Kinemage of the C-alpha trace (Angstrom):
@kinemage 1
@onewidth
@group {chain A} dominant
@subgroup {mainchain}
@vectorlist {calphas} color= white
{ca met a 1} P 103.477 54.195 69.994
{ca pro a 2} L 102.823 53.448 73.690
{ca ile a 3} L 99.349 54.445 74.814
{ca asn a 4} L 100.630 56.481 77.768
{ca ile a 5} L 102.437 58.946 75.488
{ca ile a 6} L 99.320 59.990 73.514
{ca pro a 7} L 98.236 62.789 75.937
{ca phe a 8} L 101.688 64.387 75.569
{ca val a 9} L 101.381 64.295 71.790
{ca tyr a 10} L 97.956 65.965 71.943
{ca thr a 11} L 99.336 68.595 74.336
{ca ala a 12} L 102.276 69.338 72.032
{ca ile a 13} L 99.961 69.738 69.045
{ca phe a 14} L 97.635 72.035 70.998
{ca val a 15} L 100.550 74.197 72.216
{ca thr a 16} L 101.905 74.503 68.700
{ca ile a 17} L 98.533 75.653 67.361
{ca leu a 18} L 98.065 78.031 70.325
{ca val a 19} L 101.443 79.705 69.837
{ca ser a 20} L 100.933 80.069 66.117
{ca ile a 21} L 97.440 81.640 66.359
{ca val a 22} L 97.263 83.616 69.624
{ca pro a 23} L 99.446 86.749 70.027
{ca lys a 24} L 102.212 86.432 72.591
{ca thr a 25} L 100.881 89.310 74.727
{ca glu a 26} L 97.537 87.550 75.130
{ca ile a 27} L 99.274 84.279 76.055
{ca arg a 28} L 101.224 86.079 78.767
{ca arg a 29} L 98.095 87.862 80.067
{ca leu a 30} L 95.977 84.727 80.158
{ca ser a 31} L 98.623 82.291 81.411
{ca ile a 32} L 98.310 83.421 85.012
{ca tyr a 33} L 94.604 82.625 84.925
{ca gly a 34} L 95.340 79.233 83.355
{ca ile a 35} L 97.889 78.385 85.998
{ca thr a 36} L 95.660 79.554 88.856
{ca phe a 37} L 92.401 77.985 87.754
{ca gly a 38} L 94.011 74.948 86.169
{ca gly a 39} L 95.488 73.983 89.501
{ca ile a 40} L 92.061 74.147 91.127
């Protein structure tokens, strides 16, 4: 596996765990904060 693809694999694993554990309404509510503060 190329070394530059590893962060994408970690991100995919994290997103899968997040979607399976956190309720969808909380993801929608908190996503705006993640987008706003993640860009800063």
